C-alpha positions as CSV (number, residue, x, y, z in Angstrom):
1,M,-70.2,-34.4,146.2
2,T,-73.0,-32.0,146.7
3,A,-70.7,-29.1,146.3
4,L,-69.3,-30.6,143.2
5,L,-72.7,-31.0,141.7
6,M,-73.6,-27.4,142.6
7,S,-70.5,-26.2,140.9
8,V,-71.3,-28.2,137.8
9,A,-74.8,-26.8,137.8
10,V,-73.7,-23.3,138.2
11,G,-71.2,-23.8,135.4
12,L,-73.8,-25.2,133.2
13,L,-76.1,-22.3,134.0
14,L,-73.4,-19.8,133.3
15,L,-72.7,-21.6,130.0
16,V,-76.4,-21.5,129.1
17,L,-76.5,-17.8,129.9
18,V,-73.4,-17.1,127.8
19,L,-74.8,-19.1,124.9
20,L,-78.2,-17.4,125.3
21,W,-76.4,-14.0,125.3
22,H,-74.5,-14.9,122.3
23,W,-77.6,-16.2,120.5
24,R,-79.5,-13.0,121.4
25,S,-76.6,-10.9,120.3
26,S,-76.3,-12.8,117.0
27,H,-80.0,-12.6,116.4
28,A,-80.0,-8.9,117.1
29,E,-77.1,-8.5,114.6
30,Q,-79.0,-10.5,112.0
31,A,-82.2,-8.4,112.6
32,E,-80.2,-5.2,112.3
33,A,-78.6,-6.5,109.1
34,L,-82.0,-7.5,107.8
35,R,-83.4,-4.1,108.7
36,A,-80.4,-2.4,106.9
37,R,-80.9,-4.6,103.9
38,E,-84.6,-3.8,103.9
39,E,-83.8,-0.1,104.2
40,H,-81.3,-0.3,101.4
41,L,-83.8,-2.1,99.2
42,T,-86.4,0.5,100.0
43,L,-84.1,3.3,99.1
44,A,-83.0,1.4,95.9
45,L,-86.7,0.9,94.9
46,W,-87.5,4.6,95.7
47,G,-84.4,5.9,93.9
48,S,-84.7,3.7,90.8
49,G,-88.4,4.1,90.3
50,E,-88.5,0.4,89.4
51,H,-91.2,-2.1,90.4
52,F,-90.0,-5.6,91.4
53,W,-92.3,-8.4,90.3
54,D,-92.6,-12.1,90.9
55,F,-94.8,-14.2,88.7
56,D,-96.0,-17.7,89.6
57,L,-96.4,-19.5,86.3
58,R,-98.4,-22.3,87.7
59,R,-100.9,-20.2,89.7
60,R,-100.5,-17.3,87.2
61,Q,-100.3,-14.9,90.1
62,L,-98.3,-11.7,89.9
63,H,-96.7,-10.3,93.1
64,L,-95.6,-6.7,92.9
65,L,-93.0,-5.3,95.2
66,H,-92.7,-1.5,95.3
67,S,-91.9,1.4,97.6
68,D,-94.7,3.5,99.1
69,E,-94.9,7.2,98.0
70,G,-92.7,9.6,99.8
71,E,-89.1,10.4,100.1
72,P,-86.4,10.1,102.8
73,G,-86.9,12.6,105.6
74,G,-90.2,13.7,104.1
75,G,-92.1,12.7,107.2
76,T,-94.1,9.9,105.6
77,G,-91.3,7.4,105.7
78,L,-90.5,4.6,103.3
79,A,-91.8,1.1,103.2
80,V,-91.6,-1.8,100.8
81,T,-95.0,-3.5,100.3
82,T,-96.0,-6.5,98.4
83,R,-99.3,-6.9,96.7
84,R,-100.8,-9.5,94.5
85,I,-102.5,-8.2,91.4
86,A,-104.1,-9.6,88.3
87,L,-101.9,-9.8,85.3
88,P,-102.6,-6.4,83.5
89,P,-103.8,-6.7,79.9
90,V,-101.2,-6.0,77.1
91,H,-102.1,-3.8,74.2
92,P,-103.4,-6.0,71.3
93,Y,-100.8,-4.6,68.9
94,D,-98.0,-5.5,71.4
95,R,-99.2,-8.9,72.6
96,P,-97.7,-11.0,69.8
97,Q,-94.3,-9.5,70.4
98,V,-94.5,-10.0,74.2
99,L,-95.6,-13.7,73.9
100,R,-92.8,-14.3,71.3
101,R,-90.1,-13.0,73.6
102,L,-91.5,-14.8,76.7
103,R,-91.6,-18.1,74.9
104,A,-88.0,-17.6,73.7
105,H,-86.8,-17.1,77.3
106,L,-88.9,-20.0,78.7
107,R,-87.5,-22.3,76.1
108,G,-84.0,-21.3,76.9
109,A,-83.3,-19.5,73.6
110,E,-82.8,-16.1,75.5
111,P,-81.2,-15.7,78.9
112,L,-83.4,-12.8,79.8
113,F,-87.0,-11.8,79.1
114,T,-87.0,-8.2,77.9
115,S,-89.9,-6.3,76.4
116,E,-91.2,-2.7,76.1
117,H,-94.9,-2.6,75.5
118,R,-98.2,-1.0,76.5
119,I,-100.4,-2.2,79.4
120,D,-103.6,-1.0,81.0
121,P,-102.8,-1.4,84.7
122,D,-106.1,-0.4,86.2
123,G,-108.5,-1.2,83.3
124,S,-109.3,2.5,82.7
125,G,-108.5,2.3,79.0
126,E,-105.5,4.5,79.4
127,W,-102.4,2.7,78.1
128,I,-99.0,3.2,79.5
129,W,-95.6,2.1,78.3
130,V,-93.5,-0.2,80.5
131,R,-90.1,-1.7,80.1
132,V,-90.0,-5.2,81.6
133,R,-86.8,-7.2,82.4
134,G,-86.8,-10.6,84.2
135,R,-85.6,-14.2,84.3
136,T,-86.5,-17.7,85.6
137,V,-85.8,-17.9,89.3
138,E,-87.4,-21.3,90.1
139,R,-87.9,-24.6,88.3
140,D,-89.8,-27.8,89.2
141,D,-88.3,-31.2,89.6
142,Y,-88.4,-31.7,85.8
143,G,-86.5,-28.4,85.1
144,R,-89.5,-26.6,83.8
145,P,-89.7,-22.9,84.7
146,R,-92.0,-22.3,87.7
147,R,-91.4,-18.7,88.7
148,L,-90.2,-15.5,87.0
149,A,-88.9,-12.4,88.7
150,G,-87.7,-9.1,87.5
151,T,-88.2,-5.4,87.3
152,A,-90.7,-3.1,85.5
153,R,-90.5,0.6,84.8
154,D,-93.0,3.1,83.5
155,T,-91.4,4.6,80.4
156,T,-94.4,6.6,79.1
157,A,-92.9,10.0,79.9
158,S,-89.5,9.1,78.5
159,R,-91.0,7.6,75.3
160,H,-93.0,10.8,74.8
161,A,-89.8,12.9,75.4
162,D,-87.9,10.7,72.9
163,A,-90.7,11.1,70.4
164,E,-90.7,14.8,70.9
165,R,-86.9,14.8,70.4
166,R,-87.1,12.7,67.3
167,I,-89.9,15.0,65.9
168,A,-87.9,18.1,66.8
169,S,-84.8,16.6,65.2
170,E,-86.7,15.6,62.0
171,V,-88.3,19.0,61.9
172,L,-84.8,20.7,62.1
173,R,-83.5,18.3,59.4
174,S,-86.5,19.1,57.1
175,M,-86.6,22.8,57.7
176,S,-85.8,25.1,54.7
177,E,-84.4,27.7,57.1
178,A,-80.9,27.4,58.4
179,V,-80.8,26.7,62.2
180,A,-77.7,27.2,64.3
181,V,-77.2,26.6,68.0
182,L,-74.5,28.9,69.5
183,D,-72.9,28.9,72.9
184,R,-72.7,31.9,75.2
185,D,-69.8,33.3,73.2
186,L,-71.7,32.9,69.9
187,H,-69.6,29.9,68.7
188,F,-71.3,27.2,66.7
189,V,-72.5,24.2,68.7
190,A,-74.8,22.5,66.1
191,V,-76.3,23.3,62.7
192,N,-79.0,21.6,60.5
193,P,-78.6,20.5,56.9
194,A,-80.3,23.7,55.6
195,F,-77.6,25.7,57.2
196,S,-75.0,24.0,54.9
197,R,-77.2,24.4,51.9
198,I,-77.8,28.1,52.4
199,T,-74.3,29.2,53.7
200,G,-72.2,26.6,51.9
201,Y,-70.4,25.6,55.2
202,S,-70.6,22.1,56.5
203,D,-71.1,21.3,60.2
204,V,-67.5,20.3,60.4
205,Q,-66.3,23.6,59.0
206,V,-68.3,25.7,61.5
207,L,-68.5,23.8,64.8
208,G,-66.5,25.7,67.4
209,R,-66.0,28.7,65.2
210,P,-67.6,32.1,65.9
211,F,-70.9,33.2,64.3
212,A,-69.0,36.3,63.0
213,L,-67.7,33.9,60.3
214,L,-70.9,34.8,58.4
215,D,-70.9,38.5,59.0
216,A,-70.6,40.8,56.0
217,D,-69.4,43.8,57.9
218,S,-69.0,46.0,54.8
219,R,-72.8,45.9,54.2
220,S,-74.4,45.2,57.5
221,E,-74.7,47.9,60.1
222,H,-76.0,45.3,62.6
223,A,-73.2,42.8,62.2
224,R,-70.6,44.2,64.7
225,P,-73.0,44.8,67.6
226,L,-74.6,41.4,67.1
227,Q,-73.1,40.0,70.3
228,M,-74.5,43.0,72.2
229,E,-77.9,42.6,70.7
230,F,-78.1,38.9,71.5
231,D,-76.9,39.5,75.1
232,R,-79.2,42.5,75.7
233,H,-82.4,40.9,74.3
234,G,-83.6,37.4,74.8
235,Q,-85.2,37.7,71.3
236,W,-84.1,39.6,68.3
237,Q,-84.8,39.6,64.6
238,G,-83.8,41.6,61.6
239,N,-82.2,41.5,58.1
240,L,-78.4,41.0,57.8
241,W,-76.1,40.5,54.9
242,M,-74.2,37.2,55.3
243,T,-71.2,35.9,53.4
244,R,-71.3,32.3,52.0
245,S,-68.3,30.1,52.0
246,D,-67.8,31.0,48.3
247,G,-67.7,34.7,49.1
248,E,-71.1,35.5,47.7
249,E,-73.1,37.8,49.9
250,I,-76.8,36.9,50.7
251,L,-79.4,38.8,52.5
252,C,-80.8,36.8,55.4
253,H,-83.7,37.4,57.8
254,V,-82.3,36.5,61.2
255,R,-84.4,35.3,64.2
256,H,-82.6,34.9,67.5
257,N,-83.9,33.3,70.7
258,G,-81.7,33.0,73.8
259,I,-81.9,29.9,76.1
260,Q,-81.5,30.8,79.7
261,D,-79.9,28.5,82.3
262,A,-80.9,28.3,86.0
263,A,-79.1,31.5,86.8
264,G,-81.0,33.4,84.1
265,D,-78.0,33.8,81.8
266,H,-78.1,33.1,78.1
267,S,-76.0,29.9,78.0
268,F,-77.2,29.0,74.5
269,H,-78.5,30.9,71.5
270,V,-80.7,29.5,68.7
271,V,-80.4,31.5,65.4
272,V,-82.7,30.9,62.4
273,L,-81.5,32.2,59.0
274,S,-83.8,32.6,56.0
275,D,-82.2,33.5,52.6
276,I,-84.4,36.3,51.3
277,T,-82.1,37.5,48.6
278,E,-84.3,36.3,45.8
279,Q,-87.4,37.4,47.6
280,K,-86.0,40.9,48.0
281,R,-84.9,40.9,44.4
282,A,-88.4,39.8,43.3
283,E,-90.0,42.5,45.5
284,Q,-87.7,45.1,43.8
285,E,-88.7,43.8,40.4
286,L,-92.4,43.9,41.3
287,R,-92.0,47.5,42.5
288,Y,-90.1,48.3,39.3
289,L,-92.8,46.7,37.1
290,A,-95.5,48.5,39.1
291,N,-93.9,51.9,38.4
292,Y,-91.8,51.5,35.2
293,D,-92.4,50.4,31.7
294,P,-90.3,47.3,31.1
295,L,-89.6,48.0,27.4
296,T,-88.3,51.6,27.6
297,G,-87.4,51.9,31.3
298,L,-89.5,55.0,31.6
299,P,-92.1,55.7,34.3
300,N,-95.5,54.2,33.6
301,R,-98.9,55.7,34.0
302,A,-99.0,55.0,37.8
303,L,-95.7,56.7,38.5
304,L,-96.5,59.5,36.1
305,S,-99.7,60.3,38.0
306,E,-97.8,60.3,41.3
307,R,-95.1,62.6,40.0
308,L,-97.5,64.9,38.3
309,A,-99.6,65.2,41.4
310,R,-96.4,66.1,43.4
311,A,-95.4,68.6,40.8
312,I,-98.9,70.3,41.0
313,V,-98.7,70.5,44.8
314,R,-95.2,72.2,44.5
315,A,-96.5,74.5,41.8
316,R,-99.5,75.5,43.8
317,R,-97.4,76.2,46.8
318,E,-94.8,78.2,44.9
319,G,-97.2,79.8,42.5
320,G,-95.6,78.2,39.5
321,R,-96.7,76.3,36.4
322,V,-96.6,72.7,35.2
323,A,-96.8,71.7,31.5
324,V,-97.9,68.3,30.2
325,L,-96.9,67.2,26.7
326,F,-98.8,64.3,25.3
327,L,-96.9,62.6,22.4
328,D,-98.2,60.0,19.9
329,L,-95.9,58.6,17.2
330,D,-97.5,59.2,13.7
331,R,-98.3,56.0,11.8
332,F,-96.5,53.8,14.3
333,K,-98.9,50.9,13.6
334,D,-97.5,50.7,10.1
335,V,-94.1,49.9,11.5
336,N,-95.5,47.0,13.6
337,D,-97.5,45.7,10.7
338,S,-94.8,45.9,8.1
339,L,-91.6,45.1,10.0
340,G,-92.9,43.2,13.0
341,H,-93.2,43.9,16.7
342,T,-89.5,43.4,17.3
343,A,-88.7,46.4,15.1
344,G,-91.6,48.3,16.7
345,D,-90.0,47.7,20.1
346,K,-86.7,49.1,18.9
347,V,-88.5,52.2,17.5
348,L,-90.2,52.7,20.9
349,R,-86.9,52.4,22.8
350,A,-85.2,54.8,20.4
351,A,-88.1,57.2,20.6
352,A,-88.0,57.1,24.4
353,E,-84.3,58.0,24.3
354,R,-84.8,60.9,21.9
355,V,-87.7,62.4,23.9
356,Q,-85.7,62.2,27.1
357,Q,-82.6,63.7,25.5
358,A,-84.7,66.5,24.0
359,V,-86.3,67.6,27.3
360,G,-83.5,66.7,29.7
361,T,-83.2,64.2,32.5
362,H,-84.6,66.6,35.1
363,H,-88.0,66.3,33.5
364,T,-90.3,63.2,33.7
365,V,-90.8,61.3,30.5
366,A,-93.3,58.5,30.8
367,R,-94.7,55.8,28.5
368,L,-98.5,55.4,28.9
369,G,-98.7,52.4,26.5
370,G,-98.4,51.6,22.8
371,D,-96.7,54.6,21.1
372,E,-98.0,57.2,23.6
373,F,-95.5,59.2,25.7
374,T,-96.1,62.0,28.2
375,V,-93.6,64.6,29.4
376,V,-94.1,66.6,32.7
377,L,-92.2,69.9,32.7
378,E,-91.9,71.6,36.1
379,S,-91.1,75.2,36.9
380,V,-92.5,76.4,33.6
381,E,-92.6,80.2,33.4
382,S,-94.6,80.6,30.2
383,L,-96.4,78.8,27.4
384,E,-93.5,79.6,25.1
385,Q,-91.2,77.5,27.3
386,A,-93.5,74.4,26.9
387,E,-93.8,75.0,23.1
388,D,-90.0,75.3,22.9
389,A,-89.7,71.8,24.5
390,A,-92.2,70.4,22.0
391,R,-90.2,72.0,19.1
392,R,-87.0,70.3,20.5
393,V,-88.8,66.9,20.6
394,I,-89.9,67.2,17.0
395,E,-86.5,68.3,15.9
396,A,-85.0,65.3,17.7
397,F,-86.9,63.0,15.4
398,A,-85.6,64.6,12.2
399,P,-82.9,62.0,11.5
400,P,-84.4,58.7,10.5
401,L,-84.0,55.6,12.6
402,V,-81.6,53.1,11.1
403,F,-82.0,49.3,11.6
404,G,-79.2,47.1,10.3
405,D,-77.8,48.0,6.9
406,H,-80.9,48.5,4.9
407,H,-83.8,49.6,7.1
408,E,-84.5,53.3,7.7
409,I,-87.6,54.5,9.4
410,S,-88.6,58.1,9.6
411,I,-91.1,58.7,12.3
412,C,-92.2,61.7,14.2
413,P,-94.7,62.5,17.0
414,S,-97.7,64.8,17.1
415,I,-97.8,66.7,20.4
416,G,-100.5,68.1,22.6
417,I,-99.8,70.6,25.4
418,S,-101.8,71.5,28.5
419,L,-100.8,73.8,31.4
420,F,-101.4,73.9,35.2
421,P,-103.2,76.0,36.3
422,D,-104.3,77.5,33.0
423,H,-106.2,74.5,31.6
424,A,-106.8,72.1,34.6
425,Q,-106.2,71.7,38.3
426,V,-105.8,67.9,38.6
427,P,-103.5,65.4,36.9
428,T,-106.2,63.4,35.1
429,E,-107.6,66.5,33.5
430,L,-104.2,67.8,32.5
431,I,-103.4,64.6,30.7
432,K,-106.9,64.4,29.1
433,H,-106.5,68.0,27.8
434,A,-103.0,67.3,26.4
435,D,-104.4,64.2,24.7
436,T,-107.1,66.3,23.1
437,A,-104.6,68.8,21.9
438,M,-102.5,66.0,20.5
439,Y,-105.4,64.8,18.3
440,Q,-105.7,68.4,17.0
441,A,-102.0,68.3,16.1
442,K,-102.7,65.2,14.1
443,A,-105.6,66.8,12.4
444,A,-103.4,69.8,11.6
445,G,-101.1,67.6,9.5
446,R,-99.0,65.7,12.0
447,R,-95.4,66.4,12.9
448,T,-96.5,69.5,14.9
449,W,-97.9,70.5,18.3
450,Q,-101.1,72.1,19.5
451,V,-101.9,73.9,22.8
452,Y,-105.2,72.9,24.4
453,S,-108.1,75.3,24.3
454,A,-111.7,74.8,25.4
455,D,-112.8,74.8,21.7
456,M,-111.0,71.6,21.2
457,D,-113.5,69.7,23.3
458,E,-116.1,70.4,20.7
459,S,-113.6,69.1,18.1
460,V,-113.1,66.0,20.1
461,R,-116.9,65.4,20.3
462,R,-117.1,66.0,16.6
463,R,-114.3,63.6,16.0
464,A,-116.1,60.9,18.0
465,T,-119.3,61.5,16.1
466,L,-117.4,61.3,12.8
467,T,-115.7,58.1,13.8
468,S,-119.1,56.6,14.7
469,L,-120.7,57.7,11.4
470,L,-117.6,56.6,9.4
471,R,-118.0,53.0,10.4
472,R,-121.3,52.8,8.5
473,V,-120.4,55.0,5.6
474,L,-120.3,52.2,3.0
475,E,-123.3,50.6,4.4
476,R,-125.3,53.9,4.0
477,D,-123.8,54.6,0.6
478,E,-122.7,58.1,1.6
479,L,-119.4,58.2,-0.3
480,T,-118.9,59.6,-3.8
481,V,-116.0,60.2,-6.1
482,V,-115.4,63.3,-8.1
483,Y,-112.8,63.8,-10.9
484,Q,-110.5,66.6,-11.7
485,P,-109.1,66.6,-15.2
486,R,-105.3,66.6,-15.9
487,Y,-104.3,68.7,-18.9
488,S,-101.2,68.1,-21.1
489,L,-99.4,71.3,-21.9
490,R,-97.6,69.6,-24.9
491,D,-100.7,68.0,-26.4
492,R,-103.0,70.8,-25.3
493,R,-105.8,68.4,-24.2
494,V,-107.1,66.5,-21.2
495,V,-105.2,63.3,-20.9
496,G,-106.7,62.0,-17.6
497,A,-108.2,62.8,-14.3
498,E,-107.6,62.4,-10.6
499,A,-110.2,60.6,-8.5
500,L,-111.1,62.5,-5.3
501,L,-113.2,61.1,-2.5
502,R,-116.1,63.1,-1.0
503,W,-118.4,62.3,2.0
504,R,-121.8,63.8,2.7
505,T,-123.8,62.6,5.7
506,P,-127.4,63.5,6.6
507,E,-126.4,64.4,10.1
508,L,-123.4,66.8,9.4
509,G,-123.6,67.5,5.7
510,A,-120.4,67.6,3.7
511,V,-117.4,66.5,5.7
512,P,-114.0,67.8,4.3
513,P,-111.5,65.1,3.3
514,D,-108.9,66.5,5.6
515,Q,-111.2,65.6,8.5
516,F,-112.5,62.2,7.7
517,I,-109.5,60.6,5.8
518,P,-107.2,60.9,8.9
519,L,-110.0,59.3,10.9
520,A,-110.3,56.5,8.4
521,E,-106.5,55.9,8.6
522,D,-106.5,55.9,12.4
523,T,-109.4,53.4,12.6
524,G,-108.1,51.2,9.8
525,L,-111.3,51.8,7.8
526,I,-109.2,53.3,5.0
527,L,-108.4,49.8,3.8
528,E,-112.1,49.1,3.0
529,I,-112.8,52.7,1.8
530,G,-109.6,52.8,-0.3
531,E,-110.6,49.6,-2.1
532,W,-114.0,51.0,-2.8
533,V,-112.4,54.1,-4.3
534,L,-110.2,52.0,-6.6
535,K,-113.2,50.1,-7.8
536,E,-115.2,53.3,-8.5
537,A,-112.3,54.8,-10.4
538,C,-111.7,51.8,-12.6
539,A,-115.4,51.5,-13.2
540,T,-115.4,55.1,-14.4
541,L,-112.5,54.4,-16.7
542,R,-114.4,51.5,-18.2
543,Q,-117.5,53.7,-18.6
544,W,-115.5,56.4,-20.4
545,R,-113.9,53.8,-22.7
546,E,-117.4,52.5,-23.5
547,A,-118.4,56.1,-24.2
548,G,-115.7,56.3,-26.9
549,L,-112.9,58.0,-24.8
550,H,-109.8,55.9,-25.1
551,G,-106.4,56.3,-23.6
552,L,-107.4,58.4,-20.6
553,R,-105.4,57.8,-17.4
554,M,-106.9,57.7,-13.9
555,S,-104.9,58.6,-10.8
556,V,-106.1,57.4,-7.4
557,N,-104.8,58.5,-4.0
558,V,-103.5,55.7,-1.8
559,S,-103.0,55.9,1.9
560,A,-99.8,54.7,3.8
561,I,-102.1,52.3,5.5
562,Q,-103.0,50.6,2.2
563,L,-99.4,50.6,1.2
564,L,-98.1,49.0,4.4
565,R,-100.9,47.0,5.9
566,G,-103.1,45.9,3.0
567,D,-102.4,43.6,0.1
568,L,-102.3,46.4,-2.5
569,P,-100.9,44.4,-5.4
570,G,-103.4,41.7,-4.8
571,T,-106.3,44.2,-4.6
572,L,-105.2,45.9,-7.8
573,T,-105.0,42.6,-9.7
574,R,-108.5,41.6,-8.6
575,I,-110.1,45.0,-9.4
576,L,-108.4,45.3,-12.8
577,A,-109.6,41.8,-13.7
578,E,-113.2,42.6,-12.6
579,T,-113.4,45.9,-14.5
580,G,-111.4,45.0,-17.5
581,V,-109.3,48.2,-17.3
582,A,-105.8,48.1,-18.7
583,S,-103.3,48.5,-15.9
584,G,-101.3,51.1,-17.8
585,L,-104.2,53.5,-17.5
586,L,-104.2,53.4,-13.7
587,E,-101.8,55.5,-11.6
588,L,-101.4,55.4,-7.8
589,E,-100.7,58.7,-6.0
590,L,-98.8,58.6,-2.6
591,T,-97.4,61.4,-0.5
592,E,-93.8,61.5,0.4
593,S,-94.6,61.0,4.1
594,A,-96.6,57.9,3.3
595,I,-93.8,56.4,1.3
596,M,-91.1,57.3,3.9
597,A,-93.1,55.8,6.8
598,N,-91.3,52.6,5.8
599,I,-89.1,53.0,2.8
600,E,-88.2,49.3,2.5
601,R,-91.7,48.1,2.6
602,S,-93.0,50.9,0.4
603,A,-90.4,50.1,-2.3
604,S,-91.2,46.4,-2.2
605,V,-95.0,47.0,-2.6
606,L,-94.6,49.7,-5.3
607,H,-92.3,47.5,-7.4
608,A,-95.0,44.8,-7.3
609,C,-97.5,47.3,-8.5
610,R,-95.3,48.5,-11.3
611,A,-94.8,44.9,-12.3
612,L,-98.6,44.9,-13.0
613,G,-98.1,47.9,-15.2
614,V,-99.7,50.4,-12.8
615,G,-98.1,53.8,-12.6
616,V,-96.8,55.4,-9.4
617,A,-96.8,59.1,-8.7
618,V,-95.4,61.1,-5.8
619,D,-98.0,63.7,-4.7
620,D,-97.3,67.0,-3.0
621,F,-93.6,66.8,-3.9
622,G,-91.5,69.4,-2.1
623,T,-93.4,69.5,1.2
624,G,-91.9,66.4,2.7
625,Y,-88.5,64.8,2.5
626,S,-87.6,65.7,-1.1
627,S,-84.7,63.3,-1.1
628,L,-83.1,62.2,-4.4
629,A,-82.0,59.0,-2.5
630,Y,-85.5,57.7,-2.2
631,L,-86.5,58.9,-5.6
632,K,-83.9,56.7,-7.1
633,R,-85.0,53.6,-5.1
634,L,-88.7,53.8,-6.0
635,P,-90.3,52.8,-9.3
636,L,-91.9,56.2,-9.9
637,T,-93.5,57.4,-13.1
638,T,-94.9,60.8,-12.1
639,L,-93.8,63.7,-10.0
640,K,-96.6,66.1,-8.8
641,I,-95.5,69.6,-7.6
642,D,-97.4,70.8,-4.6
643,R,-99.8,73.7,-5.0
644,E,-98.0,75.6,-2.3
645,F,-95.2,76.4,-4.8
646,I,-97.6,77.0,-7.7
647,G,-99.8,79.6,-5.9
648,D,-97.1,82.3,-5.8
649,L,-95.3,81.2,-8.9
650,T,-95.7,84.5,-10.8
651,R,-95.0,86.6,-7.7
652,D,-92.2,84.8,-5.7
653,P,-88.9,84.3,-7.5
654,D,-88.0,81.6,-4.9
655,D,-91.1,79.5,-5.8
656,E,-90.3,80.0,-9.5
657,A,-86.7,78.7,-8.9
658,I,-88.0,75.7,-6.8
659,T,-90.5,74.8,-9.4
660,S,-88.0,75.0,-12.2
661,T,-85.5,72.9,-10.3
662,V,-88.2,70.2,-9.6
663,I,-89.2,70.1,-13.2
664,T,-85.6,69.7,-14.3
665,M,-84.9,67.0,-11.7
666,G,-88.1,65.1,-12.6
667,H,-87.1,65.1,-16.3
668,S,-83.6,63.9,-15.4
669,L,-85.2,60.9,-13.8
670,A,-87.5,60.3,-16.8
671,L,-90.6,61.2,-14.8
672,T,-93.7,63.0,-16.0
673,V,-94.0,66.2,-14.0
674,V,-97.5,67.5,-13.1
675,A,-98.2,70.9,-11.4
676,E,-101.2,71.0,-9.1
677,G,-103.2,74.0,-8.1
678,V,-102.9,76.0,-11.4
679,E,-105.4,78.9,-11.1
680,T,-104.2,81.6,-13.6
681,A,-103.1,81.9,-17.2
682,G,-99.8,83.4,-16.0
683,Q,-99.1,80.3,-14.0
684,L,-99.9,78.1,-17.0
685,Q,-97.7,80.1,-19.3
686,L,-94.7,80.0,-16.9
687,L,-95.1,76.3,-16.4
688,R,-95.2,75.8,-20.2
689,E,-92.0,77.8,-20.5
690,Q,-90.3,75.7,-17.9
691,G,-91.2,72.5,-19.6
692,C,-93.8,71.2,-17.2
693,D,-95.6,68.2,-18.7
694,E,-99.1,68.5,-17.3
695,I,-101.2,70.7,-15.1
696,Q,-104.2,70.3,-12.8
697,G,-106.3,73.0,-11.1
698,H,-109.3,75.3,-11.3
699,Y,-107.9,77.1,-14.3
700,I,-108.6,73.9,-16.3
701,A,-111.5,72.6,-14.3
702,A,-112.7,71.9,-10.7
703,A,-113.4,68.4,-9.5
704,M,-116.7,67.2,-11.0
705,P,-119.0,64.2,-10.8
706,R,-118.4,61.3,-13.2
707,D,-120.9,62.4,-15.9
708,E,-120.0,66.1,-15.8
709,C,-116.3,65.2,-16.1
710,L,-117.2,63.0,-19.1
711,A,-119.1,65.9,-20.7
712,F,-116.2,68.3,-20.0
713,I,-113.6,66.0,-21.6
714,R,-115.8,65.6,-24.7
715,Q,-116.2,69.4,-24.9
716,Q,-112.4,69.8,-24.7
717,E,-111.9,67.2,-27.4
718,A,-114.2,69.2,-29.7
719,L,-112.1,72.4,-29.3
720,P,-109.4,73.2,-31.8
721,A,-105.9,72.5,-30.6
């Protein structure tokens, strides 16, 4: 019995030991599994960067489960810790959204509570972004949520990165430059909208295709080695010609930046293209405008100075000469005033072509402004060579300029010449001296040239003084009119007189008409002075009529300026009405050059004058154009033979033949022919034999003041016929 009990006891003990071993073994396995699960959770927490949280709604306590800092194998180990923290404050702007989503989940409207908002975890005032996800994990007996659990992740860095990416993307979209991303083989990976706008290629058309698609090999020396340049340099920029999708070539400024991978190779390339075609074109236009006259295409003053300076340097080095020709178109202002600036521009362009053709394309012709041109002649061997160039220029203007079917303009320059090193050593002085000589050419009668001399400086100073005094000439009452009688060879008596202007100033004494009248024309003062002369002449006619002399005619010289720029018919109408003189007793004298400055305008004005009854005479006939064509078109009444032909009338058979021809021609046109400058009885007799109508000159009488001329006419009236 005892043995049986002992056996049972031993068996029970062994069973207990076995059960205990099994329990301990199972417990160890459970502990090992728990440790494994904890390690896996720790690794998951560390790897995900997530924070697990548990929120007790009743106690409003937040438990945060997270991994300690460190990494596997780093020596510090990993551990999961739980800590209770206060609920961090939510940013005021985000709080309404967070509460709305939380209530929606607690009410069962949303299976999950999700929110991304800002919190201040440590109360420092620095807000961070967190993305929170969770759900209800426990409810009370009534089914109300009691606990929430979930994860939270700091998204501040990723949000900043996303914002930067969005900004970068928007910047690329809004950039005016074309941006292309290329792979290591320079094939397109991505392009922005500006790329399509500039090149004409859409992103679909270029993605995967080579960058060489845009190369304009025929015009770009950098196009072929572009791959080498990109590979050799991490950065590169330059100007390349590119071809658009429509075949148009555009000039682009290219900026390249290589993007290196971990191995240091350029795995991607960013290329920025700026279309600078219009910019370059505008720059070229600005350079052109800075150096060339836009109307004529000739060099302007700046480029002239540069070329003249270089020419002087070469001449000084080689011991040569440089000539400067300064040209001014005679009476060009009349063209603008009568025909308008459009016609004036055509004249300037035509003048530029004629000057360039006359001197040759190897010499510089420049336009300084207005109607002034300058020619630079290099490698000049002598003064005669420069004068020959000036002669060719004047001859080039012999044919009139024709506009349309009815407009002809005859215009010619006056030219001044200066030489390096004879007259000056620097460009400004050479141009100044040539300008001075040009004014001397105008004073010498226009349509000619003059070479500069030091004496001309005194003439320039005198010209400036005369111009200043001339502006006050009427105010100071310094002008007078003298009268030279006109004698009828058929009636053998004085039938009229020519009014001649004189100027005497206290500073300079008597100033010759050939000095001050051109000045008056250049300054425009001739309009005021000419009207004064007309009034004086008509007043004299009235006085002579009141003195008992009836039927005398008065001729008055009229400038081209008065003819083209003033209201000559209106002025005559007013003066004739004021003085009470019959219009048929007044005659206007104009030179051929004055009439031909603008034949159409001249004919129109003179017809209006003839309609008033005023006579029209051509003065100095034979020294200008002497064209029957214009004589037929003008309402002329008188032809005056220039004194140049009368002076040698009895000694030169040629002058006699010319005078006879002019008289015959004038009579054939029903014109009164008057010979000027008659000095001898022989000249008078020959003119009478040739049928000349009237004469004028010192043989009859010199020009006299009004009262003396009246006394002379009365004396002639008393003589027997």
